[in-house]
N, C-alpha and C positions, 0 to 999 in steps of 0.2 A: 192177843194175836200175835204181838212181835217175836218173830223166831228168835231166839236167845244163840240157839249154836248158829243161825246165817249170820246174824250181826257180829260174833264172836269171828268168824271167817272170814269172813269179809273187811272187818275193819283190820285183822291182824296179818290180811296179804301183802305183800311188797309188791309197790305200784305208782312211783311219783311221774309226772308227766312223762310220758314218752318209752315207759318201761311198765306197763300195765298188763303184762302179760298173766300176772296169778288173778287179779281180780276180773278179768275177762273171762280166764278158764274157769272161774266157778259161776258166773253170769250165762255164760252160754251152758253151762251143766243143767242150771236150773231151768234158765227161759227155756231150753231146748225141750223140756218135758211138756212147755205148754202150747208151742207155736212153732213155725218155721222159721228157721236161725239165717242169716246170713252176715258176713262182716264187709267193711267198705276197707278201701286202700290204706287209710290210718287206722285200720284196728278195731274199730266202733263194732258193738255186736248189738246186731237189729234181730229181734224177734217178731213175725208177723201174725198176729191173731186175727183169722178171719171171722167178721160176723155177718149178721145179716144184710149187710147191704158193703157194696166195694167202697163209696165216700158215705160222708167224708172220712178222710185217712186222719185219723188223731196220731200225731208222734207224741209220744210222752219221754222223755230224756233225764237220766241222771247222769253225771260221769263219774267215770272210773277210776282217774288219776287222784294222788293227795299231793301235798306241797309236800316238799323233799329239796334235797341236794344233790349233788355231783362233785365229784373228785375234778379239782382243777390242777393241783401238782403237789409233789411230795417233796418235801425239803429234805436238804443234806443228811438231816438227823433221825427222817423216818416220819415225819407228823406230815400229815392232809391238810394242805389249804382246799378250800371247797368252798361253791358258788350256791345261791339258792336256786330253788328250782320253784316258781311262784312265790308271793308273798310271804314275808318273814320279817320280826319284828327283832330287830336284838337282843332286848330285853328279855325273850323268853328261850333263848338258847345256851348259855353258858352254864356248864356244868351237867347237860344233858345228855341221855345215853343212846345211840344212833347203831345203827347197822351199816356196815358198807358192804354191796355186794360186789365179788369181783368174778373173774373166770375161773376162780378156785373153790368159790363157796362165799357164804355170810359170815362176815365178824365184827364182832360187838365192838364199839370203841364209845369214846365218851368227848365232846365239846370241851378241849380244857379251858381252865381258866386260872389266874394267878390266885393264891391265896391273898384274904385283905391285907396282912402282914405287908407284902411287897410291893402294895399299890402305891404311887407317887400320888399329892395332893392332886395333880390337873387327872390322871387315871381315876379317882374315887368320884370325881365331878361329872362323867360320861362314860358311858358304855361303848366299847370297841365297837366296829363298824365290822360287819361279817367278813370282810375280806382281810379281816387282821386276824379272824380267829381260825382256831386248828382243830384237827380231830388228832387225838392219841388214842392208835390200834395197838398199844400195849407195846410201843417201840422202848430199844433201850440201845444200848452202844453195841454195834454189830450185829443187828437185828435189821436187816434186809426188807422191808415191806412188801417191795415191789415183787421180790423173789421169792420168799416164803409166803405170801400172801394173795401174788397176782396184782397186787392194786396199782390201776394206772389212770392216767388221765379219762373224765368219760363216765368213769364208775356209778353208777345210782347209789344215794343214800336215804335211809327213812328213820322216822324216830322208831323208838325201842319203846313200846308201852302197849302192855296185854291189855284185853277185852277185859272189864272188871266190873260183875253187879253191883250197884251199891243200894244203900239204904233207901227206902220210900218210892221202890221201883224207878230207881234213874241208874243209867248206865254210865261207864267211865271207858273210853278208848282214843285212840289216835285216829284220825281219818275219817271221824263222822262224816266231813267235808269231802266226797260226799259219798261214801259208802252208806251211811243211812239211805239215803235215796237209792241207792243200787239194790238194797235188800227192798225196798219200798219197791222195787219194779217186780223182783219176784213175788211178792205178796199180792201184789194187783193182778198180776196175770194168775195166779192160783184162784182168787175169787173171781174173774171175770171167767174162765175155763166155763165153770158150772153155771153160768148167768146169758143171757140174751143180753146181745149192744148191737145196736142198729148201724153198725160204721165198721170199719176196719182199723185195727188197733196196732201200733208199732210203738214197742218198748225197745229204747235204744239205751244202750250203755257208751256214751262217747269218750271220746281218750283226749288227753292236752287241752282240757276247760281251764286248768289255773295259769296257763301260759298261754291264753288267746281267745278261747273257746274256739277252739280250732277243728274237733272231731265233730262238732256240731254243726259246723259247716259243711262238709263232706258228707256227715249220716243224711243231712236234710236233702242233699242228691241223692242218695237211697230212695228214701220213705218219700218224696215230692209230697207232704203234708199238708193237709186243709187247713188242720189247728194244731198248736203245738202248748204243751205244757212241758216245765221244767222243773224237777225236784230235789233241794238242796239244802244246806241247813239256812238259817235265818239267824240273824242274833238274839242274844239274851240281854237284854240292858241292865239285868237288876245285880245289884251289887251290895255292901255293907253302907253304903253312904245314899243309899235310895230304898224309897218305902215302898216294899213289893207291889203293894193293892195299889199303888197309881202309875207299874209299869205295864203297859199292854204285853211286851216283849219280854215275856218271863217261861220258865218252865214252867208245863202243865196248863197253858192258856192255849191248848190248840193248834190247829193248822195255821200258820201265817201267809196271807195271801200278798203278794207283793205289790204294792200301788204304784212303785217306783224303785228302779235302779239305777245305775250307772250306764246302762249298756241300752235300758230301754224304757219307754212309758207303754204299760201294756195296753192291749185292746181291751177299751173298755166296754164294751158290750161283754164278750167273753168274761172279763172280770166280775159283771154284776151279775150274769150268769152263774157263776158260781160261788158269788155270796149268795143268791137267792136260793140257791140249792141246797147250801150249808143250813141255810137258815131253816128250809122247808124240812131239812132231815132231822134236825138237832144236831148239827154236826160243830162241835166247838171251834172256833176258827177268832182270827182277828188280824186286822191291818196293819202292814209295818213297810218301812222304807229301808234300803240299804246302799253305802255306797260301794260296793262292789257290782259284778255283772255275773249273770247266768248263762246258760246254753241258749235257752232263748231269745239272747241279744244278737246271735247269729241267726238262729230261726229263722227270727223273724222277718228279716231281712231278704230271706229268701227268694228267690224270681220275682214276682209281683207283691209279696207281702204277703204274710202268714199270721192271722188272729192269737197271739200269743201271750201266756201268763204264767209265771212261776210262784209257785206252792213250797215252803219250806215247812221246818220246824226249829224251833227255837234250840241253840246248841250255847253253852258257854264255853268260853276259851277257844274259838276256830282259830287255825292258823297257829297251834302249837301245838305240843308233844300229846297235851292230853285233853281231851273235851268231854263236856257232860251234858247229855240229854237225857229226856223223858219216854218212856214206854207209850205213854197215855198222847202225846204228840204225837209220837211215829203212827199210833194207829189211827188217830182221827186224819191225818194226810192220806192215809191208805182209804178209808171208808170214803172221802171226800172223791179223790181223783177216779176209784172205782164208781163210783155214783155219776160224775162226769160224764165217763164213757158209755156208761148205761144209758144216758140223759140226750147225748149230744149225737140226733140224727142230721139228715139233710134239711129239715124243714129249720131247725135250730140253726145250723150252722149258717143260714142262707140269712139269717136276722143278726150276723156278727159284722158284716159289712158298715163301716163307719161312714161312708158316704153312698148313701141311695134314696 
């Protein structure tokens, strides 16, 4: 089911938080073929798909932004100091390729590092902080990167990492967080378009999730949802020091239903509704927790409160230059969320109230 061409296009699109133009254009193109398209004031993409009933209004969101960087300053010798956009751990940065987008175009660079031969004993003991790192755009004496390349503070930067199909139906790319979820929105739209659903569905690509769930807040004002789901990555805890069969959060173990994250404790009745549906339909899933947050962290607080749940797919090496995910998990999430849309009517929604 996974559309490799769509996954390639979305993951390779340039789009850190605040600069989501490319992934937004792809989503608008694809979702616009399936429903009524609109945008909010921050740039989130909203696709309305009418069903057999105006209510419930179901919001299914995925964020379009990726973690990246921003030019902070240019040194006298032409190196670029940068700021992180979203959460980065210094250990994944040194020596990695990046793309800097300026008013004159896109330019490749590398996050520079000293060779080990030059490191002092103190430097060997710890990684440099991000504010000590720099990007080399090919500068040398007499080359003015500001003039020749148009580099200036505020320019966005993303990892350089192409989509790659791997063995055993695995994919490697940057920006799985959350371009995989964006692709799922399109796949769900394609499935739902030909089926009956007893509600009104809103498929939403949000902006600026990585810097504070900002797009989810404004998009919820547009949608005014009765129920909300967020599609995003979840964690894969498998690594060489753990026995894989003892780890639920692993590639190939289906959709990840989030029972807790830093931004939200999900509506327990919606959680159980989704679990029961997955078990009844034979959709593979597992339960998990994360220390991060999802779009639903903002949406569930909209107005008087919205029953909400986050669903993910296990992904290795998130918030790094390249992550790995499984097509089978992607497919299970798409099937599960499409089934929720087909089964969540007014009667079922009325039973989600936690105090009645």
